[in-house]
N, C-alpha and C positions, 0 to 999 in steps of 0.2 A: 175388466182389463188387468193384466198381471203387473204386479208393481217392480220397481227396479231390483228389490231384494229377490222376489221370486225368479226373475230372468237371470240374474247372476247365480242363484242356486241351481237353475237349470244347466247352465254351463257347466258347473261342477259335476252334476248328475251325468252329463254327456260324456265327460271326460272319464268318469267312473265306468260307463258302459263300454267305452272303447277298452279300457283296461281290462274289464271283465270278459270281453270278446276274445282278447289276446290270450287270457289264461285258459279258458275252454278250447280255443283253437290249438294251443300248444298240446293240451292234454289229448285232444282228437288225434294230432299228429303222431304223439308218442303211442297211442293206442293202436293205430294203423299199422305203423312199424313193427310193433311186436306181433300183430296178426299175420302180417306178411312173412315175417321170419319164421312162423310156426308152419304156414303154408308152403313155404320152401322146403322144409323138412319134409313134409309129406310127399311133395312131388319128385323126389329123388327117385323113389322106386314106384313106376307105373306098372300096370299090367303088361303093357307092350315091352316095357324094359325087362320084365321077367320072362315073357316069352322069348325075347331074343336071347336071353342068357342060357335058356333051355333048361330051368330050374325043374327039379322033381317035387312031388308032393310034400315031402319033409321040408324041401327048402321053401316051398309055399307056405307051409304052416309056420314055419320061422317068420315069414313075411307078416302073415296074418298077426303073429302076437306083436310084432313090431308096430303093426297098424294100431292094435289095442293100446300099446304103451305111448303111440304118438297121439291117440284121443286124450289120454290122461295128461300127456303133455300140454296140449292145446287147453285142457281146462285149467291148467297152471297159468297158461298164457291169459286166458279170459279173467282170471283172478288178478292178474298184474294190471290188465286193462281197467279193471274195477277200481283198483287201488289208484291208478293214475286220475281216473276220474273224480274220486273221493277226495285226492290231494289237491286236485284243482279247486273243489269246493271250498276246502279249509283255507286256500290262499285267497279265494274270493272273499270269504268272510273277513279276512284281515284287512283286505283292500277296503271293503265296504266301511269296516269301522275307522280305518284311517280318514278317510274323505268325510265322514260326518263330523270330525273336529272342525275343519275347515267351513263345513255348511253352518255349524252352530256359531262359530266365530262372526261370520258374515252376517247372519241375521241377528245376533246380539248387537252389532254395531249399527245394523240397517235400523232396527227398533230405536236405538239411541238418537240416530240421525232424523228418523221419522217424528219422533217426539219433539226434538228440537225445532224442527222446521214448523210444526204446528203451534208450538207454546211461543215462538217469536223471541225466545232468549237462549243463551248460550249455556247448555246443560252438560256438555261432553265431559267437564271435569268432574261432574256430580256422579257419573256412572262408574261402577267398579270395572277396572280393566283386568282380564284374565289372559294369562299367558298360554300357549298351546298345550304345555304338559298339564296345567291345572284343568284346562277344557277337556282334554282327553280322559283325565280321570272322572270328571263329572259326567261325561257322555258315557262312559262304561257303568258307572253307578246307577244311571237312570234307563239302562237297557231294558226293554219291555221283556217279559217272559216269553210272548210269541217270538220276538226277535231271537233269543236265545234259543229256542227250539228250532227256529228257521236256520240259523246258522250251523248248529249241530247236524241238522238234516242235510243241509249242502253237503257235508263232508262224508256223512255216515248213513244217507238214507238207505235203508235195507230194501225197500221197495225197488228203489232205482237200481241198485246194485244187482238184486236178483233178475230184474228185467234185462239188463245188460248181459249177464252171464247166459240166461235162457235163450235171449236173442241170438247172441253170438255163436253158441254151441249148435243151435239149429242151423245156422247159416253155414257153418263149417262141415256139419255132418250131411247137409243137403248138397254140398260142393258148389256153393254160389260164387259167382264171379267176386274179383276184388272190389269192382264198383258197388255191387250189392251189398258186400260187407260193410264197406265205408258209409254207405246209407244208412245202415242199421246203427253204426256209431254216431252218425251225425244226429240222428233222431234221438238218441238217449243224452248225448252231450248237449244238444240243443234245448232239451228239457231241463237240464241242470242249469243252463244259463238263463233260461227264463225264470226259474225259481229265485236264481241269485238277483235279478232285477226285480223281482216282486218285493225281495227282502230290502234292496236298495231304495226302491220307491217308499215302502212304508217307513224305514229308517229316516229318509229324506224329510218326510212331513212331519214325523215326531221331533227331530232333531231341529228342523227349521222353527217349527212352533215353539218348542222350548227356547231356543235361543230369544225369539222375539218376546216370549212371556216373561223372561228374565229383565228384558229391558223395560217392559210395561210395569212390572213390579217395582223396579228400580225408580221409575219415574214417579210412582204414586208414594214411595216412602220419602222422596225429597220434596214432596208437596205439589206435584203435577198431576191433577186428577185425569188419569187416563183410563179409558175403557177399551174393550177389544171388540172387533167386528169380524165375524166368519165370511169368507169369501169362497164359493164353489167355482171350481173351473171347468165343470161340466165335461170331464173326460170320465166316462163310465160312472158318473156321480150317482151315489146311492139316493133313494127318496129322502131318507132322514136328513142328508146333507143338504139336499136341494131346499128343503124346508127351512133351513136357517141361514139360507143364503142373504148376507147383509143384515144378519141379527146382531144387535150391539147390546152388551151386557157389561156388568162391572167386572173389573180384572179378576176379582176372587170369587166370581159367580160363573157356575156352569152354564153352557148354552142349553135351549130347550131340548136338544137331543141327548143329553147328559154328560157331554164330553166338555172337559175344561179348555180344550183347544184340538184342532185337527191332529190326529195321531196320539191322542191321549193315552199313555201307556196303562192307565186305569180302565180304559175302555174294553168292551168286548171286541175279540178278534174280528168279527163281521164288521164292525164300524170303523176299524182302522188300517186292515190290510189294504195296500195298494191305493190308499186314498192320496187324492191330488190336491185337496182343499189346502187353503192357506188362512192365516189371520192376521189382520192389520190393527194398528193402534189408532185411537179417537181420543185427541185430548180434548178435555171439556172446561178445564179451568186452570189457572195458574195460582197458587197461593200468593197472597199479598206480601208475604215475608219472603218469598222467592224473589219477586219483582224488586222489592226493596233492597234485598241483599245485592242483586245484580246492578242496580242503580248506585249502591253505596261502592261496589267494587269499580264500576265504570269511573266513578268520581275521582277514587283513590288511584286508579291507573292514570287518569289525565293528570291529576296533581303531581304524581311522581314523574310523568313525562314532562310536565311544565319546569319542574325542578331540575331535570336532567338538561333540559334546553338551556335553562338560565345558567347552571353550573357551566356548561359548555361554552356559552357566549361570554361568560365572566373570564373563564381561561383563555378564550380566544382574544378577548381584550387586553388582558395582562401580558400575553405572550407579543401582542402587536407594540406594546409600550415599554418592552424589555421587561416585564414584571416577573 
């Protein structure tokens, strides 16, 4: 069963998916508009128009030369279409990176809350609190090599750009309808969107785990012995990840599949790409010093409260007697 932190993270990823769809949809509309402009230029002079004008061979030759120039023009349009698709990928990468800061924050705080609930003592003030700017820097520093490549490819993937150019030129030269040309563009932009979502899911798992990992490490540093448990969500789950479902290890020990946590940036690409697994904390014991400290703080707080009440009562009594 998914925990509250995982469910909240899912909501953030769904928001991200909607934003990405908007980015690629806008790129598609811009690309189609450019293509329709090019087709309109070509359609100004059809064979019927030339016959009706009674053009001679010389004039027709001039027309053929114009057609050749028009094809070159369309090649330029296709390049602009490719550039628009590439730009949408770059924007998507920025959107993904921005959303990861929120996911990291959410899961760090969820880990702190989970440890506190299991330990039975108030630990929130012992956890380091990071502002969004600090978290954004931390997330960028821990970006995986795979993710960097994926971000780059979303904006500059030569295979996708080449495929787009070849497909669109083929459609134009075959005289395909506007509907068929739009389908060609949708096929290419759809591939880019799916690529963006694979990056988003890969990043989501890594950042979610790193946020929780920091919470678990912090708990151990302050005297709450906390282990980590692997949870497989069985969404196209790899056999290596199914094998460690519910496995519990110490916070500084890798799981038996070799990863420190789901989405581990040091793991092989085939172990982390598009992974949906998560990790939860398991509190084993609380240091006696921690319990003693909490009891002492509670006593001090109660004593301070009592003194405040006594001072308030004394001041009220004095006021009543004109003191």
